[in-house]
C-alpha positions, 0 to 999 in steps of 0.5 A, spaced: 969 119 520 971 124 525 968 131 526 975 133 525 976 129 519 970 132 516 972 139 517 979 138 515 978 134 509 975 140 505 974 140 498 978 145 494 973 151 491 971 149 484 966 152 479 962 146 481 962 148 489 961 155 487 955 155 483 951 151 489 950 158 492 947 161 485 940 161 488 938 162 495 932 163 499 935 170 501 935 172 494 942 172 493 945 174 486 947 169 482 954 166 483 960 167 478 965 161 476 970 165 480 972 161 487 972 168 490 965 168 489 964 162 495 963 165 501 968 163 507 966 161 513 965 167 518 968 167 525 961 166 528 960 159 524 967 157 525 966 158 533 959 154 532 964 148 529 969 149 534 963 147 539 961 141 535 968 139 535 969 140 543 962 136 544 965 130 539 971 130 543 968 129 550 964 123 547 969 120 543 973 120 550 968 115 553 966 111 547 971 108 543 971 105 535 964 109 534 966 115 531 961 115 525 955 114 530 958 119 534 958 124 528 951 122 526 948 123 533 951 130 534 949 132 527 942 130 529 942 134 536 944 140 532 939 139 527 934 138 532 932 131 530 932 124 534 936 117 533 934 110 533 939 105 534 938 098 532 943 094 536 945 088 540 946 089 548 952 091 551 954 095 544 955 102 548 949 105 547 948 107 554 955 110 554 954 114 548 948 117 550 950 119 557 957 122 555 953 126 550 948 128 555 953 130 561 958 134 556 952 139 556 952 143 562 947 148 564 949 154 568 945 156 574 944 163 572 940 159 566 935 155 570 930 161 571 924 157 573 922 150 576 922 147 569 929 149 567 931 147 574 928 140 573 932 139 567 938 134 568 943 132 563 941 125 562 936 120 563 935 113 561 928 109 561 928 102 560 921 100 556 917 094 559 910 092 557 907 094 563 910 101 563 905 107 563 905 114 560 906 117 567 912 113 568 916 117 562 912 124 562 911 125 570 905 126 574 901 129 579 903 128 586 898 130 592 902 134 597 899 133 604 903 139 607 899 143 602 893 139 601 894 140 593 897 137 587 904 138 584 907 136 578 913 131 578 917 131 572 918 125 569 925 122 566 923 126 559 925 132 562 933 132 560 937 134 555 939 127 552 934 121 554 936 114 552 929 110 550 932 103 551 928 098 547 923 103 545 919 097 541 918 093 548 913 098 551 905 099 549 902 103 544 900 108 549 907 109 552 909 110 545 904 115 543 906 119 549 913 119 546 911 121 540 908 128 542 914 129 546 919 128 540 914 131 535 912 137 539 917 138 545 912 138 550 908 133 555 901 133 557 899 131 564 892 132 566 890 137 561 896 141 562 902 142 557 909 142 560 914 144 555 921 140 555 928 143 554 930 146 547 935 141 547 931 135 548 934 129 544 932 122 544 937 116 543 932 110 542 934 103 541 931 096 539 934 089 539 934 087 532 934 079 534 929 078 540 922 081 537 918 076 541 913 080 545 915 087 542 910 092 539 913 094 532 914 102 532 908 105 527 910 109 521 908 116 524 913 114 530 919 112 526 918 118 521 920 122 528 927 119 528 932 123 523 936 117 523 936 110 524 943 107 525 944 099 525 950 098 529 955 093 528 961 090 533 967 095 533 974 093 530 978 088 534 983 094 535 978 099 538 975 093 542 982 092 545 983 099 547 976 099 550 979 094 555 986 097 556 983 104 558 976 102 562 979 104 568 982 110 566 976 112 563 972 111 569 977 114 574 977 120 570 969 121 568 969 127 572 974 131 568 971 131 561 970 136 556 964 140 557 960 145 553 954 150 555 947 149 553 947 156 551 953 154 546 950 148 543 943 153 542 948 158 539 951 153 534 944 151 532 942 158 530 948 160 527 949 154 522 941 155 521 942 162 519 949 162 515 949 155 511 946 156 505 941 151 501 941 153 494 934 152 491 937 147 486 939 142 492 932 142 494 929 141 487 934 135 487 931 132 494 924 133 491 926 129 485 929 124 488 923 123 493 918 123 487 922 118 483 922 113 490 914 114 490 913 112 483 919 106 483 915 100 482 920 097 487 918 101 492 911 100 496 911 106 500 916 112 499 918 117 504 914 123 507 915 131 505 917 131 513 923 127 512 926 132 507 924 138 512 928 134 517 934 133 512 935 140 511 938 142 517 942 136 518 945 137 511 947 144 514 950 141 520 954 136 515 956 142 511 959 146 516 963 140 519 966 140 512 968 147 512 963 150 508 958 155 508 953 152 503 950 145 502 953 140 496 951 134 493 956 130 497 952 132 503 946 129 500 949 123 498 952 122 505 946 123 509 940 121 504 941 114 505 941 115 513 934 119 513 931 114 508 933 107 510 927 107 515 922 110 511 922 107 505 918 100 504 920 096 499 915 091 495 915 084 496 921 080 493 926 087 493 931 087 498 937 091 496 935 098 498 941 101 497 941 100 489 934 103 489 936 109 492 942 109 488 938 109 482 933 114 484 938 119 486 942 118 480 938 123 475 937 128 480 944 129 482 946 129 475 942 135 473 944 138 480 951 137 477 949 140 470 946 146 474 952 148 478 956 148 472 952 153 468 
C-alpha cells in the first residue's frame, strides 16, 4: 500500500466516522450525525500530506517492491519514532535508509551552529563486537595547534542512521544507542550534545545468524516504534530491480527532495490538526489491559508503547485523507507496534490470534460509542 493509495482511498464520510470527533482533548462540542460535522483537512494539513507524498516518491524511485515498508518508515519518521528491520542480507535496507536520508536536505541558512553544520543526511554504522561507544557517539580529540580538546561528532549526528546488525555489538554500545534514541542526545566526557530533531534510526538484525550476538534488551526494543519482518520481494519487482539498476544509479543525483523545515512542519501540523478522540484512547487502554490479563501472554505492552502509537495513528489518518483517527487506523498499526513488545507464554505461537481476541471487544465498544 503506497502513500498515494492510502490518501486516495478515503472512506466515505459516515455516521461512524463523524462520531469519532465527539470527544477531544480540546474540549470540542459533541459531533452530530451529519457528515457536514466532520472537519475536512485544512490547507496546512493537505500541504503536510504533500510533503510526505514527495518523500515517499523520492524513496520509491530507489527502492522497488517495498511500498509497505516505505510507508511504515515514513510514518515512524514523522511520528518521531524508530524502526527495527528483521531481514536478510542484500534486501535493500541500506538503499532504503540512504534514499530516505538523502531525500531530506538542510539549506545553508538553517545550519546556524557547529552542531547543525555537522549533521549529514545519512550515516551507516556496521555494528561489531569490538565497537566502542565513542565509535558511534563521537569523542574528544586533542588539537596540537591549540593544545586543547575538541569534540569530534560521531555517525549518530545525521538525519537518518542505519544501525546495521545492532544485536552484534556489546551492551555498552547498545546503551549509548538507547540514550540517543530515547533522548536525542549523547553524553561524552560529562558533556551532553544534542542530536538533530529529525534523528531517525533504522536498525537491522539478521533473524537467522544469531551466533555471537547480544539480544536487544526489552528497554531498547521498546524504543522502536515498529518492528518489520521483511520478506523477499515479488518476482516482477525483483526483475524490475535488475532492469532499472543502471538507470537508478546514473540518476541518483536527480532525486526528489524536501527540506528539513518542510518535514518538521509536516510533523507539527499533523500533531496539531489530526484529532484523537477520547474513545480512541479508551480503546487502546482497554486493549492493553486485555493483553496484560490474558493467560496466553507472559508480558504485555508498556504504557509508553501507547504513547508512541498516538502520533503514528495521526500520521496514518492524515495520509488516508482524514483529520481524525479511526478504528481502522488502530487495526492497521497496532499489530506493528505490539509485535515486538508482547511476550507470549510457553506453548503459544500465534500472536495474531491473541491480538485479535484482545482487540475485538474494545473495538466493538468503540464502534457502538461512535454510533451514539
